[in-house]
C-alpha positions in Angstrom: 147.6 56.1 140.7 145.3 53.1 140.3 142.2 53.6 138.3 140.1 51.5 140.7 141.1 53.7 143.7 140.0 56.8 141.8 136.6 55.3 140.9 136.2 53.9 144.4 137.1 57.3 146.0 134.6 59.1 143.7 132.0 56.8 144.8 132.8 56.9 148.5 133.4 60.6 149.0 131.0 62.8 147.1 132.6 65.7 145.2 132.8 68.8 147.6 132.6 66.7 150.7 136.3 65.9 150.9 137.2 68.6 153.5 133.7 68.4 155.4 134.6 67.2 158.9 131.1 66.4 160.0 130.5 64.3 156.8 133.8 62.5 157.4 133.0 61.8 161.1 129.5 60.5 160.2 130.9 58.3 157.4 133.5 56.9 159.7 130.9 56.1 162.4 128.6 54.4 159.9 131.2 52.5 158.0 133.1 51.5 161.2 129.9 50.0 162.7 129.2 48.1 159.4 132.7 46.7 159.4 132.4 45.5 162.9 129.0 43.9 162.3 130.4 42.1 159.3 133.4 40.8 161.3 131.0 39.6 164.1 128.9 37.8 161.5 132.0 36.0 160.1 133.3 35.1 163.6 129.8 33.7 164.6 130.2 31.3 161.6 133.6 30.1 162.7 133.5 26.6 164.2 136.3 27.2 166.8 134.3 30.2 168.2 131.1 28.3 168.6 130.5 26.2 171.6 129.3 26.0 175.2 132.4 27.6 176.6 131.4 30.7 178.6 134.5 32.6 177.6 133.6 32.1 173.8 130.0 33.2 174.2 131.0 35.9 176.7 133.4 37.5 174.2 131.1 37.2 171.2 128.3 38.8 173.2 130.5 41.6 174.3 131.7 42.1 170.8 128.2 42.2 169.6 127.3 44.8 172.1 130.4 46.7 171.0 129.6 46.5 167.3 125.9 47.6 167.9 126.3 50.2 170.5 129.9 51.4 170.5 132.7 51.4 173.0 131.0 53.5 175.6 128.1 51.1 176.1 130.4 48.1 176.7 133.7 49.5 178.1 132.2 52.5 179.8 134.5 54.9 178.1 135.7 55.7 174.6 139.5 55.7 174.1 140.7 58.9 172.4 143.8 59.0 170.2 145.4 61.8 168.4 143.6 62.2 165.0 144.6 64.1 161.8 140.9 64.4 161.0 140.9 62.1 158.1 138.7 59.0 157.6 139.8 56.0 159.8 143.0 57.7 160.7 142.9 56.3 164.4 140.7 53.4 163.9 143.4 50.7 164.2 144.6 52.1 167.6 141.0 52.4 168.8 139.9 48.9 167.7 143.2 47.4 169.0 142.8 49.0 172.5 139.1 48.1 172.7 139.5 44.5 171.6 142.3 44.0 174.2 139.8 45.3 176.9 137.1 42.9 175.6 139.6 40.1 175.8 140.3 41.0 179.4 136.6 41.4 180.3 135.7 37.9 178.8 138.9 36.2 180.0 139.5 34.9 176.4 142.0 32.2 175.9 145.1 32.8 173.8 143.8 30.5 171.1 140.5 32.4 170.9 142.5 35.8 170.8 144.6 34.5 167.9 141.4 33.6 166.0 139.7 36.8 166.7 142.7 38.8 165.7 142.7 37.2 162.2 139.2 38.8 161.7 140.2 42.1 163.3 143.3 42.2 161.0 140.9 42.0 158.0 138.9 44.8 159.4 142.1 46.9 159.8 142.8 46.2 156.0 139.4 47.4 155.0 139.7 50.5 157.1 143.2 51.2 155.6 141.7 50.9 152.0 139.0 53.4 153.1 141.5 55.7 154.7 143.7 55.7 151.5 140.7 56.2 149.3 139.7 59.2 151.4 143.2 60.7 151.2 143.3 60.2 147.4 139.9 62.0 147.1 141.1 64.9 149.4 144.4 65.3 147.7 142.9 65.3 144.2 140.3 67.8 145.4 143.0 70.1 146.7 145.0 69.8 143.4 141.8 70.3 141.3 142.0 66.9 139.7 139.0 65.3 141.2 136.3 63.9 139.1 132.9 62.6 140.0 132.9 59.8 137.5 135.1 58.3 134.8 132.5 59.4 132.2 134.1 62.9 132.1 137.3 61.5 130.7 135.9 59.3 127.9 136.0 60.6 124.3 132.9 61.6 122.5 131.0 58.9 120.8 131.2 58.6 117.0 127.5 59.6 116.5 128.2 63.0 118.0 130.7 63.6 115.1 128.0 62.9 112.5 125.2 64.9 114.2 127.3 68.0 114.5 128.5 67.8 110.9 125.4 69.6 109.3 125.9 72.5 111.8 129.4 72.9 111.0 128.8 72.6 107.3 126.2 75.3 107.5 128.6 77.6 109.5 131.3 77.0 106.9 128.9 77.9 104.1 127.9 81.0 105.9 131.5 82.0 106.3 132.1 81.4 102.5 129.1 83.5 101.7 130.3 86.4 103.9 133.8 86.3 102.5 132.3 86.4 98.9 130.2 89.4 99.8 133.1 91.2 101.4 135.3 90.3 98.3 132.7 91.7 95.8 132.2 94.8 97.9 136.0 95.5 97.8 136.1 95.4 94.0 
């Protein structure tokens, strides 16, 4: 297990929310929209996708509506795929289906489709990392190995050894005193 994945999972999924379906769905909707908007911003900066060509502007406009409002607003329906209930489990299939539909609607050229798919592949990788982080958090929660931060696994600092020494010395002296009293009483 990679340390950064554990830290990222503890940041992404709050402790106790690993099996909460409504939280998972809300997180997927929120993060999915953010990923698509970021992909759109990067595509808008690409020189090959800029220009006066109606197909280019048509696709980018449709994709912007898709990122802002979801598939129902642009495509008229939301494709449903078999999901296992985990974060981003069917996202790749949904996005692949929807982007193909957007290509058809905008009559995008093969060159443009290749360029756009570069960005969509990056979005798939981000979704896959989020999916794996969710699975790690869920599995560790089930196994009882989940932590909320790395601080729980760090050793005590050295000043705590010195600050607890007087208390332990007093307890030791009290124990010696009690054993001396019991020894004297036994004689």
